[in-house]
Residue frames relative to the residue before (quaternion, step in Angstrom):
aa qw qx qy qz dx dy dz
X 1.0000 0.0000 0.0000 0.0000 0.00 0.00 0.00
X 0.1613 -0.7908 0.5856 0.0753 3.55 -1.00 0.81
X 0.1780 -0.7595 0.6177 0.0990 3.53 -1.21 0.62
X 0.2672 -0.7241 0.6116 0.1738 3.52 -1.19 0.60
X 0.0864 -0.7941 0.6014 0.0157 3.57 -0.74 1.06
X 0.2526 -0.7703 0.5684 0.1408 3.55 -0.83 1.00
X 0.0442 -0.7844 0.6186 -0.0137 3.53 -0.92 0.99
X 0.5270 -0.6012 0.4839 0.3559 3.54 -1.18 0.49
X 0.6737 -0.4779 0.3657 0.4290 3.58 -1.26 0.26
X 0.6506 0.5145 -0.3133 0.4625 3.57 1.00 -0.83
X 0.6581 0.4996 -0.3130 0.4683 3.60 0.98 -0.80
X 0.6289 0.5284 -0.3306 0.4647 3.57 1.02 -0.78
X 0.6605 0.5032 -0.3059 0.4658 3.56 0.93 -0.88
X 0.6470 0.5127 -0.3162 0.4674 3.59 0.96 -0.84
X 0.6431 0.5124 -0.3107 0.4768 3.57 0.99 -0.86
X 0.6512 0.5197 -0.3105 0.4577 3.57 0.93 -0.89
X 0.6776 0.4948 -0.2904 0.4600 3.59 0.91 -0.93
X 0.6644 0.4923 -0.3045 0.4728 3.60 0.93 -0.87
X 0.6449 0.5123 -0.3228 0.4662 3.58 0.97 -0.81
X 0.6419 0.5213 -0.3168 0.4647 3.57 0.96 -0.86
X 0.6421 0.5343 -0.3129 0.4521 3.58 0.98 -0.89
X 0.7370 0.4070 -0.2111 0.4966 3.57 1.07 -0.80
X 0.4778 -0.6890 0.4256 0.3405 3.57 1.28 -0.07
X 0.5484 0.5951 -0.3915 0.4379 3.55 1.16 0.67
X 0.5058 -0.5598 0.5343 0.3813 3.51 -1.35 0.12
X 0.6234 -0.5640 0.3743 0.3913 3.61 -1.05 0.63
X 0.6686 0.4991 -0.3138 0.4533 3.60 0.94 -0.80
X 0.6114 0.5353 -0.3503 0.4658 3.60 1.13 -0.56
X 0.6575 0.4988 -0.3054 0.4750 3.56 0.98 -0.84
X 0.6453 0.5142 -0.3198 0.4658 3.58 0.96 -0.85
X 0.6551 0.5087 -0.3117 0.4635 3.59 0.91 -0.89
X 0.6639 0.5027 -0.3067 0.4609 3.60 0.90 -0.90
X 0.6491 0.5159 -0.3229 0.4564 3.58 0.97 -0.81
X 0.6659 0.4930 -0.3034 0.4706 3.59 0.95 -0.84
X 0.6398 0.5168 -0.3258 0.4663 3.59 0.94 -0.85
X 0.6520 0.5094 -0.3112 0.4674 3.58 0.96 -0.85
X 0.6464 0.5192 -0.3157 0.4614 3.58 0.92 -0.87
X 0.6923 0.4767 -0.2825 0.4623 3.57 0.85 -0.93
X 0.6556 0.5176 -0.3129 0.4520 3.58 1.07 -0.65
X 0.7672 0.3807 -0.2039 0.4743 3.60 0.99 -0.72
X 0.5329 0.6594 -0.4114 0.3345 3.60 1.10 -0.50
X 0.6551 0.5238 -0.3188 0.4414 3.59 0.88 -0.87
X 0.6629 0.4973 -0.2997 0.4727 3.56 0.95 -0.90
X 0.6571 0.5069 -0.3112 0.4630 3.58 0.91 -0.88
X 0.6465 0.5143 -0.3185 0.4650 3.57 0.97 -0.85
X 0.6657 0.5049 -0.3082 0.4550 3.58 0.88 -0.91
X 0.6349 0.5252 -0.3261 0.4634 3.59 0.98 -0.81
X 0.6756 0.4852 -0.2906 0.4730 3.58 0.89 -0.94
X 0.6545 0.5139 -0.3155 0.4562 3.59 0.93 -0.87
X 0.6526 0.5071 -0.3168 0.4653 3.60 0.94 -0.83
X 0.6374 0.5256 -0.3246 0.4605 3.59 1.00 -0.81
X 0.6661 0.4911 -0.2999 0.4745 3.61 0.93 -0.88
X 0.6598 0.5044 -0.3148 0.4594 3.59 0.91 -0.86
X 0.6644 0.4894 -0.3094 0.4726 3.59 0.94 -0.84
X 0.6435 0.5356 -0.3186 0.4445 3.57 0.95 -0.88
X 0.7834 0.3188 -0.1487 0.5124 3.59 0.99 -0.86
X 0.2564 0.8175 -0.4834 0.1798 3.57 1.29 0.30
X 0.6806 0.4868 -0.2918 0.4633 3.60 0.84 -0.94
X 0.6346 0.5242 -0.3250 0.4657 3.59 0.97 -0.81
X 0.6691 0.4913 -0.3050 0.4668 3.59 0.88 -0.89
X 0.6261 0.5315 -0.3401 0.4581 3.61 1.02 -0.76
X 0.6756 0.4958 -0.2933 0.4601 3.60 0.92 -0.88
X 0.6770 0.4951 -0.2878 0.4622 3.59 1.06 -0.74
X 0.5981 0.6137 -0.3536 0.3750 3.59 1.17 -0.54
């Protein structure tokens, strides 16, 4: 499956420069960044959710 992502000219240039600096093609860098984001977002969300639930544990118990 393929996706088309629209970027501004400035974003394209920044992506091109960063990819060049890393010795990658821009599409390789974009793919790696998206894969990394998708791999860590769930963990970050779970960590934040657990912190909020623990912080408000007493409040939730009283409301139950």
